[in-house]
PDB file of N, CA, C and O in Angstrom:
ATOM      1  N   MET A   1     -20.958  -2.338  -5.126  1.00  0.00           N
ATOM      2  CA  MET A   1     -19.476  -2.331  -4.297  1.00  0.00           C
ATOM      3  C   MET A   1     -18.078  -2.403  -5.249  1.00  0.00           C
ATOM      4  O   MET A   1     -17.826  -3.408  -5.914  1.00  0.00           O
ATOM      5  N   LYS A   2     -17.515  -1.638  -5.237  1.00  0.00           N
ATOM      6  CA  LYS A   2     -16.096  -1.735  -5.820  1.00  0.00           C
ATOM      7  C   LYS A   2     -15.188  -2.444  -5.680  1.00  0.00           C
ATOM      8  O   LYS A   2     -14.922  -2.641  -4.495  1.00  0.00           O
ATOM      9  N   GLN A   3     -14.348  -3.110  -6.621  1.00  0.00           N
ATOM     10  CA  GLN A   3     -13.419  -4.030  -6.181  1.00  0.00           C
ATOM     11  C   GLN A   3     -12.199  -2.979  -6.173  1.00  0.00           C
ATOM     12  O   GLN A   3     -12.289  -1.857  -6.672  1.00  0.00           O
ATOM     13  N   TYR A   4     -11.133  -3.445  -5.590  1.00  0.00           N
ATOM     14  CA  TYR A   4      -9.945  -3.433  -5.341  1.00  0.00           C
ATOM     15  C   TYR A   4      -8.712  -4.048  -5.369  1.00  0.00           C
ATOM     16  O   TYR A   4      -8.335  -4.770  -4.446  1.00  0.00           O
ATOM     17  N   GLU A   5      -8.109  -3.839  -6.267  1.00  0.00           N
ATOM     18  CA  GLU A   5      -6.657  -4.584  -6.861  1.00  0.00           C
ATOM     19  C   GLU A   5      -5.344  -4.028  -6.371  1.00  0.00           C
ATOM     20  O   GLU A   5      -5.490  -2.877  -5.960  1.00  0.00           O
ATOM     21  N   LEU A   6      -4.079  -4.489  -6.281  1.00  0.00           N
ATOM     22  CA  LEU A   6      -2.566  -4.100  -5.805  1.00  0.00           C
ATOM     23  C   LEU A   6      -1.819  -4.053  -7.075  1.00  0.00           C
ATOM     24  O   LEU A   6      -1.649  -5.069  -7.749  1.00  0.00           O
ATOM     25  N   GLU A   7      -1.383  -2.927  -7.403  1.00  0.00           N
ATOM     26  CA  GLU A   7      -0.032  -3.120  -8.246  1.00  0.00           C
ATOM     27  C   GLU A   7       0.958  -2.265  -7.833  1.00  0.00           C
ATOM     28  O   GLU A   7       0.758  -1.538  -6.860  1.00  0.00           O
ATOM     29  N   PHE A   8       1.952  -2.247  -8.406  1.00  0.00           N
ATOM     30  CA  PHE A   8       3.330  -2.127  -7.765  1.00  0.00           C
ATOM     31  C   PHE A   8       3.909  -0.809  -8.885  1.00  0.00           C
ATOM     32  O   PHE A   8       3.650  -0.838 -10.088  1.00  0.00           O
ATOM     33  N   THR A   9       4.575   0.105  -8.345  1.00  0.00           N
ATOM     34  CA  THR A   9       5.334   0.966  -9.111  1.00  0.00           C
ATOM     35  C   THR A   9       6.716   0.441  -9.451  1.00  0.00           C
ATOM     36  O   THR A   9       7.143  -0.336  -8.597  1.00  0.00           O
ATOM     37  N   ALA A  10       7.424   0.635 -10.348  1.00  0.00           N
ATOM     38  CA  ALA A  10       8.802   0.176 -10.108  1.00  0.00           C
ATOM     39  C   ALA A  10       9.718  -0.048  -9.017  1.00  0.00           C
ATOM     40  O   ALA A  10      10.423  -0.984  -8.640  1.00  0.00           O
ATOM     41  N   GLN A  11       9.416   1.371  -8.559  1.00  0.00           N
ATOM     42  CA  GLN A  11      10.291   1.607  -7.197  1.00  0.00           C
ATOM     43  C   GLN A  11       9.298   1.046  -6.029  1.00  0.00           C
ATOM     44  O   GLN A  11       9.816   0.718  -4.962  1.00  0.00           O
ATOM     45  N   GLY A  12       8.431   0.972  -6.132  1.00  0.00           N
ATOM     46  CA  GLY A  12       7.587  -0.165  -4.903  1.00  0.00           C
ATOM     47  C   GLY A  12       8.013  -1.548  -5.032  1.00  0.00           C
ATOM     48  O   GLY A  12       8.146  -2.194  -3.993  1.00  0.00           O
ATOM     49  N   GLU A  13       8.247  -2.097  -6.150  1.00  0.00           N
ATOM     50  CA  GLU A  13       8.374  -3.496  -6.491  1.00  0.00           C
ATOM     51  C   GLU A  13       9.668  -3.920  -5.862  1.00  0.00           C
ATOM     52  O   GLU A  13       9.756  -4.783  -4.988  1.00  0.00           O
ATOM     53  N   THR A  14      10.800  -3.151  -6.448  1.00  0.00           N
ATOM     54  CA  THR A  14      12.155  -3.373  -5.679  1.00  0.00           C
ATOM     55  C   THR A  14      12.245  -2.972  -4.244  1.00  0.00           C
ATOM     56  O   THR A  14      13.041  -3.632  -3.577  1.00  0.00           O
ATOM     57  N   GLU A  15      11.603  -2.042  -3.648  1.00  0.00           N
ATOM     58  CA  GLU A  15      11.589  -1.866  -2.190  1.00  0.00           C
ATOM     59  C   GLU A  15      11.157  -2.996  -1.391  1.00  0.00           C
ATOM     60  O   GLU A  15      11.801  -3.373  -0.412  1.00  0.00           O
ATOM     61  N   PHE A  16      10.019  -3.580  -1.806  1.00  0.00           N
ATOM     62  CA  PHE A  16       9.141  -4.793  -1.571  1.00  0.00           C
ATOM     63  C   PHE A  16      10.064  -5.923  -1.468  1.00  0.00           C
ATOM     64  O   PHE A  16      10.452  -6.442  -0.421  1.00  0.00           O
ATOM     65  N   PHE A  17      10.429  -6.307  -2.878  1.00  0.00           N
ATOM     66  CA  PHE A  17      11.474  -7.348  -3.086  1.00  0.00           C
ATOM     67  C   PHE A  17      12.611  -7.415  -2.278  1.00  0.00           C
ATOM     68  O   PHE A  17      12.979  -8.530  -1.906  1.00  0.00           O
ATOM     69  N   SER A  18      13.430  -6.103  -1.832  1.00  0.00           N
ATOM     70  CA  SER A  18      14.392  -6.329  -1.079  1.00  0.00           C
ATOM     71  C   SER A  18      14.306  -6.589   0.410  1.00  0.00           C
ATOM     72  O   SER A  18      15.326  -6.767   1.075  1.00  0.00           O
ATOM     73  N   LEU A  19      13.273  -6.609   0.856  1.00  0.00           N
ATOM     74  CA  LEU A  19      12.978  -6.528   2.178  1.00  0.00           C
ATOM     75  C   LEU A  19      12.972  -8.482   2.691  1.00  0.00           C
ATOM     76  O   LEU A  19      12.770  -9.371   1.863  1.00  0.00           O
ATOM     77  N   PRO A  20      13.160  -8.664   3.744  1.00  0.00           N
ATOM     78  CA  PRO A  20      13.530 -10.065   4.005  1.00  0.00           C
ATOM     79  C   PRO A  20      12.028 -10.905   3.549  1.00  0.00           C
ATOM     80  O   PRO A  20      10.951 -10.342   3.351  1.00  0.00           O
ATOM     81  N   GLY A  21      12.241 -12.090   3.468  1.00  0.00           N
ATOM     82  CA  GLY A  21      11.148 -12.900   2.876  1.00  0.00           C
ATOM     83  C   GLY A  21       9.954 -12.828   4.127  1.00  0.00           C
ATOM     84  O   GLY A  21       8.795 -12.462   3.929  1.00  0.00           O
ATOM     85  N   ASN A  22      10.472 -13.232   5.363  1.00  0.00           N
ATOM     86  CA  ASN A  22       9.174 -13.228   6.361  1.00  0.00           C
ATOM     87  C   ASN A  22       8.417 -11.711   6.491  1.00  0.00           C
ATOM     88  O   ASN A  22       7.285 -11.820   6.962  1.00  0.00           O
ATOM     89  N   LEU A  23       8.739 -10.592   6.230  1.00  0.00           N
ATOM     90  CA  LEU A  23       8.117  -9.343   6.408  1.00  0.00           C
ATOM     91  C   LEU A  23       7.395  -9.294   5.045  1.00  0.00           C
ATOM     92  O   LEU A  23       6.226  -8.908   5.061  1.00  0.00           O
ATOM     93  N   GLN A  24       8.005  -9.671   3.763  1.00  0.00           N
ATOM     94  CA  GLN A  24       7.231  -9.639   2.418  1.00  0.00           C
ATOM     95  C   GLN A  24       6.012 -10.202   2.585  1.00  0.00           C
ATOM     96  O   GLN A  24       4.993  -9.769   2.047  1.00  0.00           O
ATOM     97  N   GLY A  25       6.082 -11.653   3.688  1.00  0.00           N
ATOM     98  CA  GLY A  25       4.880 -12.557   3.545  1.00  0.00           C
ATOM     99  C   GLY A  25       3.743 -11.499   4.848  1.00  0.00           C
ATOM    100  O   GLY A  25       2.514 -11.443   4.799  1.00  0.00           O
ATOM    101  N   ARG A  26       4.433 -10.958   5.642  1.00  0.00           N
ATOM    102  CA  ARG A  26       3.644 -10.142   6.459  1.00  0.00           C
ATOM    103  C   ARG A  26       2.831  -9.346   6.066  1.00  0.00           C
ATOM    104  O   ARG A  26       1.626  -9.270   6.304  1.00  0.00           O
ATOM    105  N   ILE A  27       3.805  -8.427   5.143  1.00  0.00           N
ATOM    106  CA  ILE A  27       2.775  -7.328   4.607  1.00  0.00           C
ATOM    107  C   ILE A  27       2.009  -7.603   3.402  1.00  0.00           C
ATOM    108  O   ILE A  27       1.193  -6.775   2.997  1.00  0.00           O
ATOM    109  N   LYS A  28       2.262  -8.994   2.640  1.00  0.00           N
ATOM    110  CA  LYS A  28       1.463  -9.231   1.905  1.00  0.00           C
ATOM    111  C   LYS A  28       0.034  -9.437   2.287  1.00  0.00           C
ATOM    112  O   LYS A  28      -1.002  -8.942   1.843  1.00  0.00           O
ATOM    113  N   THR A  29       0.312 -10.475   3.420  1.00  0.00           N
ATOM    114  CA  THR A  29      -0.743 -11.180   4.079  1.00  0.00           C
ATOM    115  C   THR A  29      -1.975  -9.691   4.777  1.00  0.00           C
ATOM    116  O   THR A  29      -3.201  -9.585   4.797  1.00  0.00           O
ATOM    117  N   LYS A  30      -1.103  -8.999   5.138  1.00  0.00           N
ATOM    118  CA  LYS A  30      -2.260  -7.873   6.013  1.00  0.00           C
ATOM    119  C   LYS A  30      -2.980  -7.183   4.370  1.00  0.00           C
ATOM    120  O   LYS A  30      -4.189  -7.045   4.185  1.00  0.00           O
ATOM    121  N   MET A  31      -1.803  -6.805   3.253  1.00  0.00           N
ATOM    122  CA  MET A  31      -2.509  -6.023   2.481  1.00  0.00           C
ATOM    123  C   MET A  31      -3.575  -6.597   2.046  1.00  0.00           C
ATOM    124  O   MET A  31      -4.549  -5.858   1.905  1.00  0.00           O
ATOM    125  N   GLU A  32      -3.712  -7.841   1.752  1.00  0.00           N
ATOM    126  CA  GLU A  32      -4.682  -8.804   1.201  1.00  0.00           C
ATOM    127  C   GLU A  32      -5.884  -8.811   2.162  1.00  0.00           C
ATOM    128  O   GLU A  32      -7.038  -8.862   1.737  1.00  0.00           O
ATOM    129  N   PHE A  33      -5.637  -8.768   3.224  1.00  0.00           N
ATOM    130  CA  PHE A  33      -6.931  -8.422   4.299  1.00  0.00           C
ATOM    131  C   PHE A  33      -7.268  -7.222   3.995  1.00  0.00           C
ATOM    132  O   PHE A  33      -8.427  -7.150   3.589  1.00  0.00           O
ATOM    133  N   PHE A  34      -6.694  -6.228   4.034  1.00  0.00           N
ATOM    134  CA  PHE A  34      -7.439  -4.950   3.720  1.00  0.00           C
ATOM    135  C   PHE A  34      -8.309  -5.061   2.449  1.00  0.00           C
ATOM    136  O   PHE A  34      -9.516  -4.818   2.451  1.00  0.00           O
ATOM    137  N   ILE A  35      -7.621  -5.437   1.391  1.00  0.00           N
ATOM    138  CA  ILE A  35      -8.357  -5.548   0.167  1.00  0.00           C
ATOM    139  C   ILE A  35      -9.451  -6.218  -0.015  1.00  0.00           C
ATOM    140  O   ILE A  35     -10.357  -5.886  -0.780  1.00  0.00           O
ATOM    141  N   SER A  36      -9.412  -7.517   0.905  1.00  0.00           N
ATOM    142  CA  SER A  36     -10.748  -8.350   1.053  1.00  0.00           C
ATOM    143  C   SER A  36     -11.853  -7.750   2.127  1.00  0.00           C
ATOM    144  O   SER A  36     -12.904  -8.343   2.369  1.00  0.00           O
ATOM    145  N   SER A  37     -11.503  -6.577   2.699  1.00  0.00           N
ATOM    146  CA  SER A  37     -12.882  -6.092   3.568  1.00  0.00           C
ATOM    147  C   SER A  37     -13.559  -5.314   2.446  1.00  0.00           C
ATOM    148  O   SER A  37     -14.642  -4.856   2.808  1.00  0.00           O
ATOM    149  N   GLY A  38     -13.241  -5.047   1.235  1.00  0.00           N
ATOM    150  CA  GLY A  38     -14.042  -4.078   0.737  1.00  0.00           C
ATOM    151  C   GLY A  38     -13.738  -2.622   0.557  1.00  0.00           C
ATOM    152  O   GLY A  38     -13.922  -1.935  -0.448  1.00  0.00           O
ATOM    153  N   HIS A  39     -13.232  -2.278   1.731  1.00  0.00           N
ATOM    154  CA  HIS A  39     -12.972  -0.772   1.497  1.00  0.00           C
ATOM    155  C   HIS A  39     -11.642  -0.767   2.536  1.00  0.00           C
ATOM    156  O   HIS A  39     -11.668  -0.582   3.753  1.00  0.00           O
ATOM    157  N   PRO A  40     -10.570  -1.005   1.749  1.00  0.00           N
ATOM    158  CA  PRO A  40      -9.253  -0.854   2.054  1.00  0.00           C
ATOM    159  C   PRO A  40      -8.801   0.756   3.009  1.00  0.00           C
ATOM    160  O   PRO A  40      -8.081   0.873   4.000  1.00  0.00           O
ATOM    161  N   LEU A  41      -9.537   1.788   2.246  1.00  0.00           N
ATOM    162  CA  LEU A  41      -8.821   2.885   2.585  1.00  0.00           C
ATOM    163  C   LEU A  41      -9.073   3.300   3.969  1.00  0.00           C
ATOM    164  O   LEU A  41      -8.382   4.054   4.655  1.00  0.00           O
ATOM    165  N   THR A  42     -10.246   2.654   4.304  1.00  0.00           N
ATOM    166  CA  THR A  42     -10.451   2.923   6.103  1.00  0.00           C
ATOM    167  C   THR A  42      -9.325   2.518   6.711  1.00  0.00           C
ATOM    168  O   THR A  42      -8.804   3.286   7.520  1.00  0.00           O
ATOM    169  N   PHE A  43      -8.755   1.288   6.453  1.00  0.00           N
ATOM    170  CA  PHE A  43      -7.332   1.266   7.315  1.00  0.00           C
ATOM    171  C   PHE A  43      -6.219   2.192   7.017  1.00  0.00           C
ATOM    172  O   PHE A  43      -5.206   2.086   7.710  1.00  0.00           O
ATOM    173  N   ALA A  44      -6.259   3.030   6.142  1.00  0.00           N
ATOM    174  CA  ALA A  44      -5.194   3.960   5.846  1.00  0.00           C
ATOM    175  C   ALA A  44      -5.308   5.432   6.320  1.00  0.00           C
ATOM    176  O   ALA A  44      -6.382   5.909   6.686  1.00  0.00           O
ATOM    177  N   LYS A  45      -4.469   5.932   6.302  1.00  0.00           N
ATOM    178  CA  LYS A  45      -4.468   7.536   6.807  1.00  0.00           C
ATOM    179  C   LYS A  45      -3.988   8.146   5.438  1.00  0.00           C
ATOM    180  O   LYS A  45      -3.178   7.610   4.681  1.00  0.00           O
ATOM    181  N   LYS A  46      -4.640   9.391   5.234  1.00  0.00           N
ATOM    182  CA  LYS A  46      -3.752  10.034   4.029  1.00  0.00           C
ATOM    183  C   LYS A  46      -3.057  11.070   4.647  1.00  0.00           C
ATOM    184  O   LYS A  46      -3.272  11.750   5.650  1.00  0.00           O
ATOM    185  N   LEU A  47      -1.977  11.021   3.626  1.00  0.00           N
ATOM    186  CA  LEU A  47      -0.711  11.882   4.022  1.00  0.00           C
ATOM    187  C   LEU A  47      -1.086  13.355   4.114  1.00  0.00           C
ATOM    188  O   LEU A  47      -2.113  13.460   3.442  1.00  0.00           O
ATOM    189  N   HIS A  48      -0.853  14.208   4.472  1.00  0.00           N
ATOM    190  CA  HIS A  48      -0.670  15.412   4.515  1.00  0.00           C
ATOM    191  C   HIS A  48      -0.040  16.128   3.640  1.00  0.00           C
ATOM    192  O   HIS A  48       0.996  15.509   3.396  1.00  0.00           O
ATOM    193  N   GLY A  49      -0.072  16.989   3.087  1.00  0.00           N
ATOM    194  CA  GLY A  49       0.677  17.486   2.062  1.00  0.00           C
ATOM    195  C   GLY A  49       0.659  17.091   0.780  1.00  0.00           C
ATOM    196  O   GLY A  49       1.327  17.721  -0.040  1.00  0.00           O
ATOM    197  N   ALA A  50      -0.228  15.809   0.328  1.00  0.00           N
ATOM    198  CA  ALA A  50       0.104  15.164  -0.726  1.00  0.00           C
ATOM    199  C   ALA A  50      -1.127  15.087  -1.121  1.00  0.00           C
ATOM    200  O   ALA A  50      -1.952  14.932  -0.221  1.00  0.00           O
ATOM    201  N   ALA A  51      -1.609  15.163  -2.467  1.00  0.00           N
ATOM    202  CA  ALA A  51      -2.711  15.084  -2.921  1.00  0.00           C
ATOM    203  C   ALA A  51      -2.871  13.607  -3.828  1.00  0.00           C
ATOM    204  O   ALA A  51      -2.341  13.247  -4.879  1.00  0.00           O
ATOM    205  N   ASN A  52      -3.989  12.850  -2.779  1.00  0.00           N
ATOM    206  CA  ASN A  52      -4.151  11.433  -2.988  1.00  0.00           C
ATOM    207  C   ASN A  52      -3.416  10.350  -2.702  1.00  0.00           C
ATOM    208  O   ASN A  52      -3.395   9.310  -3.362  1.00  0.00           O
ATOM    209  N   LEU A  53      -2.673  10.637  -1.496  1.00  0.00           N
ATOM    210  CA  LEU A  53      -1.579   9.721  -1.440  1.00  0.00           C
ATOM    211  C   LEU A  53      -2.169   9.059   0.267  1.00  0.00           C
ATOM    212  O   LEU A  53      -2.669   9.814   1.101  1.00  0.00           O
ATOM    213  N   TYR A  54      -2.016   7.883   0.453  1.00  0.00           N
ATOM    214  CA  TYR A  54      -2.529   7.066   1.411  1.00  0.00           C
ATOM    215  C   TYR A  54      -1.461   6.188   1.989  1.00  0.00           C
ATOM    216  O   TYR A  54      -0.718   5.617   1.190  1.00  0.00           O
ATOM    217  N   ARG A  55      -1.276   5.992   3.374  1.00  0.00           N
ATOM    218  CA  ARG A  55      -0.259   5.092   3.818  1.00  0.00           C
ATOM    219  C   ARG A  55      -1.100   3.796   4.680  1.00  0.00           C
ATOM    220  O   ARG A  55      -2.229   3.929   5.152  1.00  0.00           O
ATOM    221  N   PHE A  56      -0.231   2.475   4.762  1.00  0.00           N
ATOM    222  CA  PHE A  56      -0.893   1.684   5.614  1.00  0.00           C
ATOM    223  C   PHE A  56       0.008   1.553   6.423  1.00  0.00           C
ATOM    224  O   PHE A  56       1.128   1.944   6.094  1.00  0.00           O
ATOM    225  N   ARG A  57      -0.176   1.034   7.576  1.00  0.00           N
ATOM    226  CA  ARG A  57       1.004   0.737   8.662  1.00  0.00           C
ATOM    227  C   ARG A  57       0.895  -0.555   9.071  1.00  0.00           C
ATOM    228  O   ARG A  57      -0.100  -1.015   9.631  1.00  0.00           O
ATOM    229  N   ILE A  58       1.977  -1.211   8.784  1.00  0.00           N
ATOM    230  CA  ILE A  58       2.406  -2.579   9.052  1.00  0.00           C
ATOM    231  C   ILE A  58       3.392  -2.963   9.924  1.00  0.00           C
ATOM    232  O   ILE A  58       4.422  -3.495   9.512  1.00  0.00           O
ATOM    233  N   GLY A  59       3.141  -2.703  11.345  1.00  0.00           N
ATOM    234  CA  GLY A  59       4.374  -2.691  12.240  1.00  0.00           C
ATOM    235  C   GLY A  59       4.813  -1.522  12.226  1.00  0.00           C
ATOM    236  O   GLY A  59       4.122  -0.509  12.328  1.00  0.00           O
ATOM    237  N   ASP A  60       6.437  -1.589  12.051  1.00  0.00           N
ATOM    238  CA  ASP A  60       7.360  -0.187  11.553  1.00  0.00           C
ATOM    239  C   ASP A  60       7.271  -0.086  10.496  1.00  0.00           C
ATOM    240  O   ASP A  60       7.781   0.961  10.097  1.00  0.00           O
ATOM    241  N   TYR A  61       6.634  -0.984   9.370  1.00  0.00           N
ATOM    242  CA  TYR A  61       6.882  -0.514   7.880  1.00  0.00           C
ATOM    243  C   TYR A  61       5.624   0.322   7.489  1.00  0.00           C
ATOM    244  O   TYR A  61       4.613   0.287   8.192  1.00  0.00           O
ATOM    245  N   ARG A  62       5.705   1.074   6.355  1.00  0.00           N
ATOM    246  CA  ARG A  62       4.445   1.676   5.866  1.00  0.00           C
ATOM    247  C   ARG A  62       4.556   1.485   4.323  1.00  0.00           C
ATOM    248  O   ARG A  62       5.559   1.676   3.634  1.00  0.00           O
ATOM    249  N   VAL A  63       3.309   1.064   3.915  1.00  0.00           N
ATOM    250  CA  VAL A  63       3.008   1.215   2.675  1.00  0.00           C
ATOM    251  C   VAL A  63       2.199   2.404   1.810  1.00  0.00           C
ATOM    252  O   VAL A  63       0.972   2.459   1.725  1.00  0.00           O
ATOM    253  N   ILE A  64       2.979   3.186   1.290  1.00  0.00           N
ATOM    254  CA  ILE A  64       2.142   4.237   0.462  1.00  0.00           C
ATOM    255  C   ILE A  64       1.914   3.836  -0.830  1.00  0.00           C
ATOM    256  O   ILE A  64       2.654   3.233  -1.607  1.00  0.00           O
ATOM    257  N   VAL A  65       0.498   4.357  -0.998  1.00  0.00           N
ATOM    258  CA  VAL A  65      -0.537   3.699  -1.871  1.00  0.00           C
ATOM    259  C   VAL A  65      -1.322   5.064  -2.685  1.00  0.00           C
ATOM    260  O   VAL A  65      -1.714   5.969  -1.949  1.00  0.00           O
ATOM    261  N   THR A  66      -1.467   5.154  -3.673  1.00  0.00           N
ATOM    262  CA  THR A  66      -2.386   6.063  -4.540  1.00  0.00           C
ATOM    263  C   THR A  66      -3.503   5.331  -5.365  1.00  0.00           C
ATOM    264  O   THR A  66      -3.259   4.437  -6.175  1.00  0.00           O
ATOM    265  N   PRO A  67      -4.719   5.796  -5.079  1.00  0.00           N
ATOM    266  CA  PRO A  67      -6.009   4.911  -5.789  1.00  0.00           C
ATOM    267  C   PRO A  67      -6.053   5.771  -7.487  1.00  0.00           C
ATOM    268  O   PRO A  67      -6.052   6.913  -7.946  1.00  0.00           O
ATOM    269  N   LYS A  68      -6.085   4.437  -7.924  1.00  0.00           N
ATOM    270  CA  LYS A  68      -6.290   4.966  -9.547  1.00  0.00           C
ATOM    271  C   LYS A  68      -7.746   4.071  -9.930  1.00  0.00           C
ATOM    272  O   LYS A  68      -7.859   2.848 -10.002  1.00  0.00           O
ATOM    273  N   ASP A  69      -8.700   5.025 -10.125  1.00  0.00           N
ATOM    274  CA  ASP A  69      -9.960   4.739 -10.423  1.00  0.00           C
ATOM    275  C   ASP A  69     -10.342   3.800 -11.929  1.00  0.00           C
ATOM    276  O   ASP A  69     -10.808   4.565 -12.773  1.00  0.00           O
ATOM    277  N   LYS A  70     -10.274   2.797 -12.273  1.00  0.00           N
ATOM    278  CA  LYS A  70     -10.051   2.563 -13.602  1.00  0.00           C
ATOM    279  C   LYS A  70     -11.969   1.747 -13.495  1.00  0.00           C
ATOM    280  O   LYS A  70     -12.172   0.532 -13.485  1.00  0.00           O
ATOM    281  N   ASN A  71     -12.846   2.601 -13.443  1.00  0.00           N
ATOM    282  CA  ASN A  71     -14.497   2.509 -13.649  1.00  0.00           C
ATOM    283  C   ASN A  71     -14.965   1.438 -12.624  1.00  0.00           C
ATOM    284  O   ASN A  71     -15.449   1.897 -11.590  1.00  0.00           O
ATOM    285  N   THR A  72     -14.898   0.037 -12.745  1.00  0.00           N
ATOM    286  CA  THR A  72     -15.365  -0.435 -11.471  1.00  0.00           C
ATOM    287  C   THR A  72     -14.076  -0.942 -10.709  1.00  0.00           C
ATOM    288  O   THR A  72     -14.363  -1.405  -9.605  1.00  0.00           O
ATOM    289  N   ILE A  73     -12.999  -0.967 -10.954  1.00  0.00           N
ATOM    290  CA  ILE A  73     -12.082  -1.340 -10.194  1.00  0.00           C
ATOM    291  C   ILE A  73     -11.002  -0.543  -9.638  1.00  0.00           C
ATOM    292  O   ILE A  73     -10.109  -0.121 -10.372  1.00  0.00           O
ATOM    293  N   VAL A  74     -11.021  -0.316  -8.428  1.00  0.00           N
ATOM    294  CA  VAL A  74      -9.927   0.577  -7.820  1.00  0.00           C
ATOM    295  C   VAL A  74      -8.604   0.276  -7.686  1.00  0.00           C
ATOM    296  O   VAL A  74      -8.304  -0.026  -6.531  1.00  0.00           O
ATOM    297  N   ILE A  75      -7.530   0.253  -8.634  1.00  0.00           N
ATOM    298  CA  ILE A  75      -6.165  -0.263  -8.297  1.00  0.00           C
ATOM    299  C   ILE A  75      -5.473   0.643  -7.362  1.00  0.00           C
ATOM    300  O   ILE A  75      -5.372   1.829  -7.676  1.00  0.00           O
ATOM    301  N   LEU A  76      -5.032   0.256  -6.353  1.00  0.00           N
ATOM    302  CA  LEU A  76      -4.348   0.872  -5.038  1.00  0.00           C
ATOM    303  C   LEU A  76      -2.792   0.640  -5.799  1.00  0.00           C
ATOM    304  O   LEU A  76      -2.416  -0.530  -5.725  1.00  0.00           O
ATOM    305  N   LEU A  77      -2.087   1.336  -6.328  1.00  0.00           N
ATOM    306  CA  LEU A  77      -0.992   1.617  -6.791  1.00  0.00           C
ATOM    307  C   LEU A  77       0.101   1.688  -5.498  1.00  0.00           C
ATOM    308  O   LEU A  77       0.182   2.659  -4.745  1.00  0.00           O
ATOM    309  N   ILE A  78       0.798   0.652  -5.410  1.00  0.00           N
ATOM    310  CA  ILE A  78       2.093   1.072  -4.324  1.00  0.00           C
ATOM    311  C   ILE A  78       3.064   1.689  -4.851  1.00  0.00           C
ATOM    312  O   ILE A  78       3.568   1.227  -5.875  1.00  0.00           O
ATOM    313  N   LEU A  79       3.534   2.836  -4.293  1.00  0.00           N
ATOM    314  CA  LEU A  79       4.390   3.774  -4.818  1.00  0.00           C
ATOM    315  C   LEU A  79       5.773   3.596  -4.109  1.00  0.00           C
ATOM    316  O   LEU A  79       6.809   3.923  -4.687  1.00  0.00           O
ATOM    317  N   LYS A  80       5.768   3.031  -2.754  1.00  0.00           N
ATOM    318  CA  LYS A  80       6.925   2.978  -1.995  1.00  0.00           C
ATOM    319  C   LYS A  80       6.479   1.930  -0.972  1.00  0.00           C
ATOM    320  O   LYS A  80       5.271   1.805  -0.771  1.00  0.00           O
ATOM    321  N   VAL A  81       7.392   1.136  -0.280  1.00  0.00           N
ATOM    322  CA  VAL A  81       7.386   0.373   0.947  1.00  0.00           C
ATOM    323  C   VAL A  81       8.565   0.441   2.051  1.00  0.00           C
ATOM    324  O   VAL A  81       9.629  -0.129   1.810  1.00  0.00           O
ATOM    325  N   GLY A  82       8.413   0.985   2.996  1.00  0.00           N
ATOM    326  CA  GLY A  82       9.620   1.041   3.549  1.00  0.00           C
ATOM    327  C   GLY A  82       9.542   1.119   5.225  1.00  0.00           C
ATOM    328  O   GLY A  82       8.465   1.234   5.810  1.00  0.00           O
ATOM    329  N   HIS A  83      10.619   1.052   5.800  1.00  0.00           N
ATOM    330  CA  HIS A  83      10.597   1.380   7.462  1.00  0.00           C
ATOM    331  C   HIS A  83      10.157   2.599   7.420  1.00  0.00           C
ATOM    332  O   HIS A  83      10.383   3.342   6.464  1.00  0.00           O
ATOM    333  N   ARG A  84       9.342   3.006   8.663  1.00  0.00           N
ATOM    334  CA  ARG A  84       8.958   4.425   9.013  1.00  0.00           C
ATOM    335  C   ARG A  84       9.575   5.077   9.012  1.00  0.00           C
ATOM    336  O   ARG A  84       9.101   6.196   8.812  1.00  0.00           O
ATOM    337  N   ARG A  85      10.961   5.013   9.201  1.00  0.00           N
ATOM    338  CA  ARG A  85      12.011   6.090   9.084  1.00  0.00           C
ATOM    339  C   ARG A  85      12.578   7.008   8.086  1.00  0.00           C
ATOM    340  O   ARG A  85      13.028   8.153   8.049  1.00  0.00           O
ATOM    341  N   GLU A  86      12.271   5.577   6.937  1.00  0.00           N
ATOM    342  CA  GLU A  86      12.345   6.159   5.888  1.00  0.00           C
ATOM    343  C   GLU A  86      11.481   6.324   4.809  1.00  0.00           C
ATOM    344  O   GLU A  86      11.943   6.641   3.713  1.00  0.00           O
ATOM    345  N   ALA A  87      10.018   6.111   5.011  1.00  0.00           N
ATOM    346  CA  ALA A  87       9.250   5.584   3.987  1.00  0.00           C
ATOM    347  C   ALA A  87       8.484   7.230   3.856  1.00  0.00           C
ATOM    348  O   ALA A  87       7.310   7.224   3.488  1.00  0.00           O
ATOM    349  N   TYR A  88       8.962   8.231   4.071  1.00  0.00           N
ATOM    350  CA  TYR A  88       8.431   9.361   3.816  1.00  0.00           C
ATOM    351  C   TYR A  88       9.349  10.270   3.283  1.00  0.00           C
ATOM    352  O   TYR A  88       9.034  11.460   3.313  1.00  0.00           O
ATOM    353  N   GLU A  89      10.557   9.902   2.739  1.00  0.00           N
ATOM    354  CA  GLU A  89      11.324  10.747   2.078  1.00  0.00           C
ATOM    355  C   GLU A  89      10.950  10.728   0.731  1.00  0.00           C
ATOM    356  O   GLU A  89      11.534  11.444  -0.082  1.00  0.00           O
TER     357      GLU A  89
END
């Protein structure tokens, strides 16, 4: 079974840390739950018209990721974190 890890792009990190603390905690807890399941992409939806991009829905917020395979560890690179009305821009 492959292992999964989370990493941020510079933009993803900036957007995540600009959110209120309680919302950061909620998103972090949910993403850790997805990772601990062993198959986090089963909780994500593939974005149409974009190669290899997935989104996780956490309440009104979306976390956009792309998987990067590094042999035995798959890194889910967090590209964007934002409210649903802004996340897909």
